[in-house]
C-alpha positions as CSV (number, residue, x, y, z in Angstrom):
1,M,0.7,-23.9,15.3
2,D,2.1,-23.6,11.7
3,S,5.2,-22.0,11.0
4,W,3.9,-18.6,10.2
5,Q,2.0,-17.9,13.4
6,R,5.2,-19.3,15.1
7,K,6.8,-16.3,13.5
8,H,4.2,-13.6,14.1
9,D,4.1,-15.0,17.9
10,L,7.8,-14.3,17.9
11,L,7.9,-11.3,16.1
12,S,4.8,-9.9,18.2
13,C,7.3,-10.6,21.7
14,L,10.0,-8.5,20.0
15,Q,7.9,-5.8,19.3
16,Q,6.6,-5.3,22.7
17,S,9.8,-5.4,24.0
18,E,11.9,-2.1,24.4
19,G,15.2,-4.0,24.5
20,F,16.9,-7.2,23.7
21,V,15.0,-10.6,24.4
22,S,16.8,-14.0,25.2
23,G,16.2,-16.8,22.9
24,E,16.1,-19.1,26.0
25,D,13.5,-16.4,27.2
26,L,11.6,-16.7,23.7
27,A,11.3,-20.2,23.5
28,H,9.6,-20.3,26.8
29,R,7.1,-17.7,25.4
30,L,6.2,-19.6,22.6
31,G,6.5,-23.2,23.8
32,V,9.7,-24.1,21.3
33,T,13.6,-24.5,21.2
34,R,16.0,-22.3,21.5
35,A,17.0,-23.9,17.9
36,A,13.4,-22.9,16.8
37,I,13.4,-19.3,17.4
38,S,17.4,-19.1,15.6
39,K,15.9,-20.7,12.9
40,H,12.8,-18.8,12.8
41,V,14.9,-15.5,13.1
42,K,16.9,-16.7,10.1
43,Q,13.8,-17.0,7.4
44,L,12.6,-13.8,8.8
45,S,16.1,-12.1,7.8
46,E,16.1,-14.0,4.9
47,Q,13.0,-12.5,3.9
48,G,14.4,-8.9,4.1
49,L,13.6,-8.5,8.3
50,D,16.2,-6.5,10.4
51,I,16.5,-8.8,13.3
52,Y,19.6,-8.0,15.7
53,S,21.2,-11.1,16.6
54,V,24.1,-10.8,19.8
55,K,25.5,-13.7,21.5
56,G,24.6,-13.5,25.0
57,K,21.6,-10.6,25.1
58,G,19.6,-12.6,22.6
59,Y,17.1,-10.9,19.8
60,R,16.1,-7.3,18.9
61,L,13.8,-5.5,15.9
62,A,16.4,-3.1,14.4
63,K,12.9,-0.7,13.9
64,P,9.8,-1.0,15.2
65,I,6.8,-2.8,13.4
66,S,3.0,-2.9,14.1
67,L,1.3,-6.6,13.3
68,I,-1.9,-6.6,12.5
69,N,-4.8,-7.8,15.0
70,S,-7.4,-9.4,13.1
71,Q,-9.4,-10.6,15.6
72,V,-9.7,-6.5,16.8
73,L,-9.5,-5.2,13.2
74,Q,-12.7,-7.2,12.5
75,Q,-15.1,-6.2,15.2
76,S,-14.0,-2.5,14.0
77,L,-14.6,-2.6,10.4
78,E,-17.8,-2.3,8.7
79,R,-17.1,-5.5,6.1
80,Q,-15.4,-8.9,5.7
81,L,-12.0,-9.1,6.4
82,F,-9.9,-11.9,5.6
83,W,-6.3,-12.3,7.0
84,F,-3.6,-13.9,5.9
85,H,0.1,-14.0,6.8
86,Q,1.1,-15.0,3.7
87,L,-0.4,-14.5,0.0
88,D,0.8,-14.4,-3.2
89,S,-1.4,-11.4,-3.5
90,T,-4.1,-10.0,-1.9
91,N,-5.0,-8.7,-5.7
92,R,-5.5,-12.3,-6.5
93,Y,-7.2,-13.2,-3.9
94,I,-9.9,-10.6,-4.1
95,M,-10.0,-11.5,-8.1
96,D,-10.3,-15.1,-7.5
97,N,-13.2,-14.8,-4.6
98,A,-15.2,-11.8,-6.7
99,N,-18.3,-13.8,-6.6
100,R,-18.7,-14.3,-3.6
101,L,-17.7,-11.2,-2.0
102,Q,-19.5,-7.9,-1.1
103,K,-18.8,-4.3,-1.2
104,G,-16.2,-3.3,0.7
105,D,-14.9,-7.1,1.9
106,T,-11.3,-6.6,2.3
107,C,-7.9,-8.5,2.4
108,I,-4.6,-8.1,4.3
109,A,-1.6,-10.1,4.1
110,E,1.6,-9.9,6.2
111,T,3.5,-10.8,3.7
112,Q,3.1,-11.3,-0.3
113,S,5.0,-13.4,-2.2
114,A,4.1,-12.2,-5.6
115,G,2.8,-8.3,-5.1
116,R,2.9,-5.9,-8.1
117,G,2.6,-2.2,-9.0
118,R,1.8,-0.3,-11.9
119,R,3.8,-1.6,-15.0
120,G,4.2,-5.2,-13.6
121,R,6.5,-3.9,-11.1
122,N,7.5,-6.3,-7.9
123,W,6.3,-4.5,-4.4
124,V,8.9,-5.4,-2.0
125,S,6.9,-7.2,1.3
126,P,9.1,-8.0,3.9
127,Y,6.5,-9.7,6.6
128,G,5.0,-7.4,9.3
129,C,6.7,-4.3,8.2
130,H,4.3,-2.5,5.6
131,L,0.5,-2.6,4.9
132,Y,-0.6,-4.9,2.0
133,Q,-4.4,-4.7,1.5
134,S,-7.1,-5.4,-1.5
135,V,-10.9,-3.9,-1.5
136,Y,-13.3,-5.4,-3.2
137,W,-16.2,-2.8,-5.5
138,R,-18.7,-3.3,-7.9
139,L,-19.8,-1.4,-10.4
140,D,-23.1,-2.1,-13.0
141,D,-22.3,0.2,-15.6
142,G,-19.1,-1.5,-17.2
143,F,-15.3,-0.3,-17.3
144,S,-15.9,2.8,-18.4
145,A,-17.3,3.6,-15.2
146,A,-14.3,2.9,-13.5
147,M,-12.5,6.0,-15.2
148,G,-10.5,7.9,-12.8
149,L,-11.2,5.7,-9.9
150,S,-7.3,4.6,-8.9
151,L,-7.0,8.4,-8.3
152,V,-9.7,8.6,-6.2
153,V,-8.7,5.6,-4.2
154,G,-4.7,7.6,-4.2
155,L,-6.5,10.6,-2.7
156,S,-8.7,8.8,0.0
157,L,-5.3,7.1,0.9
158,A,-3.9,10.7,1.2
159,E,-6.6,12.6,3.4
160,S,-6.6,9.7,5.6
161,L,-2.8,9.9,6.2
162,T,-2.9,13.4,6.6
163,E,-6.1,13.1,8.9
164,L,-3.8,10.4,11.1
165,G,-1.3,13.4,11.3
166,I,1.0,11.8,8.9
167,D,3.0,15.4,7.1
168,G,4.5,15.9,3.9
169,I,1.9,13.8,2.0
170,G,1.3,14.6,-1.7
171,L,-0.2,12.4,-4.8
172,K,1.8,11.9,-7.9
173,W,-0.1,11.5,-11.3
174,P,-1.7,8.7,-11.9
175,N,-1.3,6.0,-8.8
176,D,1.7,7.1,-6.4
177,I,1.6,8.6,-2.9
178,Y,4.6,10.5,-2.0
179,R,5.9,11.9,1.4
180,D,8.6,14.6,1.2
181,S,9.0,13.9,-2.5
182,K,9.9,10.2,-2.3
183,K,7.2,7.1,-2.8
184,L,5.0,6.2,0.2
185,A,2.5,3.9,-1.3
186,G,1.1,3.0,-4.4
187,V,-2.1,2.0,-5.8
188,L,-3.3,-1.0,-8.5
189,V,-6.9,-1.1,-9.3
190,E,-7.8,-4.2,-11.8
191,L,-11.0,-5.0,-13.4
192,K,-13.0,-8.6,-13.8
193,G,-16.2,-8.6,-15.7
194,S,-17.9,-7.2,-18.5
195,P,-16.6,-4.1,-20.2
196,D,-20.3,-3.2,-21.0
197,G,-22.2,-4.7,-17.5
198,P,-21.8,-5.9,-14.4
199,C,-17.8,-5.6,-13.4
200,H,-15.8,-6.5,-10.3
201,L,-13.4,-3.8,-9.3
202,I,-9.9,-5.2,-7.4
203,I,-8.5,-2.2,-5.4
204,G,-4.8,-3.3,-4.2
205,F,-2.9,-0.6,-2.2
206,G,0.6,-1.2,-0.1
207,I,1.9,1.3,2.0
208,N,5.4,1.4,3.5
209,V,5.0,1.3,7.5
210,S,8.4,0.2,8.6
211,M,11.2,0.2,5.7
212,P,13.7,-2.4,6.9
213,T,17.2,-1.5,5.6
214,L,17.8,-4.8,3.6
215,A,14.8,-4.6,2.1
216,A,15.3,-0.9,0.9
217,K,18.4,-2.1,-1.1
218,D,15.8,-3.8,-3.6
219,I,14.0,-0.9,-4.2
220,D,14.9,1.3,-7.4
221,Q,13.4,4.9,-6.6
222,P,13.6,7.4,-3.6
223,W,11.0,5.8,-0.9
224,S,9.5,7.2,2.3
225,D,7.5,5.4,5.4
226,L,5.7,5.8,8.1
227,C,9.1,5.0,10.5
228,P,11.2,8.2,9.4
229,N,13.0,8.5,12.7
230,G,13.0,5.2,14.4
231,E,9.5,5.3,15.8
232,L,6.3,4.2,14.5
233,E,3.8,7.0,13.7
234,V,0.4,5.3,13.3
235,D,-0.5,1.6,14.1
236,K,-1.3,-0.6,11.2
237,N,-4.5,-1.6,12.8
238,A,-5.7,2.0,13.5
239,L,-4.9,3.0,9.8
240,V,-6.4,0.4,8.4
241,E,-9.5,1.2,10.2
242,K,-9.0,4.8,9.1
243,L,-8.5,4.1,5.5
244,H,-11.0,1.2,5.4
245,A,-13.9,3.7,6.8
246,K,-12.9,6.7,4.4
247,L,-12.7,4.6,0.9
248,L,-15.8,3.2,1.3
249,V,-17.5,6.3,2.0
250,D,-15.4,7.7,-1.3
251,L,-16.1,4.8,-3.3
252,A,-19.8,5.2,-2.7
253,E,-19.8,9.0,-3.9
254,F,-17.5,7.8,-6.7
255,E,-20.3,5.5,-8.0
256,L,-22.6,8.0,-7.8
257,S,-21.1,11.4,-9.3
258,G,-17.7,10.3,-11.2
259,L,-14.5,11.9,-10.6
260,T,-15.9,15.3,-10.7
261,T,-16.4,16.1,-7.2
262,F,-12.9,15.1,-6.2
263,L,-10.9,17.3,-8.7
264,E,-10.3,20.0,-6.5
265,R,-9.5,18.0,-3.3
266,W,-6.8,15.9,-5.6
267,H,-4.9,19.0,-7.0
268,A,-5.0,20.6,-3.2
269,F,-2.2,17.1,-3.1
270,D,-0.5,17.5,-6.5
271,E,3.0,17.0,-6.3
272,F,4.0,18.2,-9.7
273,R,1.6,20.9,-10.8
274,G,2.8,24.0,-12.5
275,R,6.0,22.4,-13.1
276,E,8.2,21.1,-15.7
277,V,7.6,17.2,-16.1
278,L,9.3,14.3,-18.7
279,L,6.0,12.0,-19.6
280,T,7.8,8.8,-20.8
281,S,6.6,5.8,-22.4
282,S,7.8,2.8,-24.2
283,Q,7.4,4.6,-27.8
284,N,8.3,8.2,-27.1
285,A,9.0,10.6,-24.6
286,V,7.7,14.2,-24.2
287,G,8.1,17.8,-21.8
288,G,5.6,20.1,-20.9
289,L,4.6,22.2,-18.0
290,Y,2.3,19.9,-16.0
291,Q,-1.2,21.8,-15.1
292,G,-3.4,18.7,-13.6
293,I,-5.8,16.6,-14.3
294,D,-9.3,17.0,-15.9
295,K,-12.6,15.4,-15.4
296,E,-11.7,12.1,-16.5
297,G,-8.5,11.6,-15.0
298,N,-6.2,12.6,-17.9
299,L,-2.6,14.2,-17.3
300,K,-2.8,17.7,-19.0
301,L,0.8,18.9,-20.2
302,L,1.6,22.9,-22.0
303,I,3.4,22.0,-25.0
304,D,4.0,24.6,-27.4
305,G,1.2,27.0,-25.9
306,F,-1.4,24.1,-26.3
307,I,-3.0,21.8,-24.0
308,K,-2.4,17.7,-24.7
309,T,-4.3,15.2,-22.7
310,Y,-2.6,12.0,-21.9
311,A,-4.4,8.8,-20.1
312,G,-2.6,6.6,-17.6
313,G,-1.2,2.9,-18.6
314,E,1.9,2.1,-19.5
315,V,4.0,5.4,-18.6
316,S,6.0,7.1,-16.4
317,L,5.8,10.4,-15.3
318,R,8.9,12.5,-13.6
319,L,10.0,16.2,-12.9
320,F,12.2,17.3,-15.8
321,T,15.6,18.1,-14.8
């Protein structure tokens, strides 16, 4: 049994326990030494996980987590699941294996060593705490057919979370999902193939499920998760099942109709519509009254009485203060 499986089993024991679990008890359950338990706890803590260690009592998770049960989850998904303890990036796995995948096949990792968001930003990825997932899709009409796709993915996530009973969900153009005006999740869509012919779509997203205090120190913006009061609001396996089923439906609809049929639904979750915003890039910054998005997914700003549109990419949107 490899080291990551031991860590997974250790966390599973702690996840199922309400109080402290002694090192001796954990060692007995996992068939290892107490020294091995101590080593695994130390390594998980160094990776950003919050695990209380109290002499005479043992170990306890500071916040609850939810681990993927790959065998059970595979039975509920309509497509192939590739699950890993650790990957450099779920997007990279899908991209490297795109030629042998079917639409809707998905990859999930409990931690990523090189997870990325938009504009090359790192995504904080402590083991077992969040959802790191990528889905494969294919379009036959080139890169232009994917215009607006990332907005549909964000909408699909937002609607799924809302249907699961998560409150305060909103969308920030182009690819962020907010909760109570703080970032909860992000989407990164990458393309591979021919600009004018068949192309592979790698649809990646990360959702903060239970943010450890240590890991939160590495985040440079306000954040939220699905454990705001110390109790998980949804099991991660149920979350994946819901997201995946809805995403397959929305991707199929997007392939037939494009972004237009999603606009009204997207605007219902829009965090900034009707507010003064600042749009910045490496070259300049422009302010205006945010007017939502057009049928191609471009942002609309009212500036000096005129509507101007801006495409996504190397730009950043925030409220004007």
